[in-house]
N, C-alpha and C positions, 0 to 999 in steps of 0.2 A: 504494499500500500504506499503511495507517495506521501511525502511529508506535507502537512497543511501549512500554507503560507499565511503570515499575518503582517499587517501594517501597524506600526506603533508610533507613539509620540512620547518622548521623555522630556521632562523639565530639568534643565541643567542647574547646577549650583548658582550660576549667575542670573538665573531667571529666564533664559532663552529656551526656546523649544526646538527639539530635533526630531525629525521624522525619518523612519527607516522601515525596512522589511526584513523578515527573518522566518525561519521555520521553527525556531525555539526562542520564544520571547524571554523566558527566565535566564537562559544562557547568554542571550545577547545583552541583557541589562547588566549581568555580571561582568561580561567582557568590557562594556562601557565603563563600569565602575572600577575595574582594575587597570584601566588605561590601555587596553588592547582592542578597543572598539574603534569606532570612527575617529578620524583625525580631529573632527570638530569637537567631539566630546572629551578628548584626552586632557585638555586643560580646563575643562568645565565640570569635572566630576566633583562630588557624586551626582548621579542622575536618578530621577524618580519616574517610574512609569505612570503616565497620566491618561493614556488612551491606547486601545488596541482594537482591531477588527479583523476578522478572518477574510481570506481571499481564497478562491477556488484553485488558483495556480499562480506561478511566479509572474506571468505576464499581467494578470489581473492585479496582483499586489503592486507591481511596478507602476501600472497606470494609476492606481488609487494613490500611491505615494506621491506621484507627480501632481495629481489634482490637489492634494493637501498642501504640498509645497507651494503651489501657486496661490493658495488662499492668503489673505492678509492676516496680520498678527491677531487682530480682534477675532476674526472667524476661526482661527486655529485655537485661540483660547476658549472660545465657546464650545468647539468640538471636544477640547480637553476638559470640558466641564469646569473651567476656572471662572467663567462669567455666565451670567444668565443670558439667554437669547433676547437681546434688547432690540 
């Protein structure tokens, strides 16, 4: 059975949001926190998972990741449930 893909958003220690994809969310968050994750998060650890959603395959996960990355900061924060939908 193929691995399930997920799109996730983490809040970095500096308050910024990072969006990525993975087949194992817990392992990916751990990688970010030990400094072996994405270059962006290496100097912004620790990170905290604030949002995740499943995707049927890698291509769908990548498309959704791009959609989220194109959102404005406010929309990302709403998605991450940090703000009410105003």
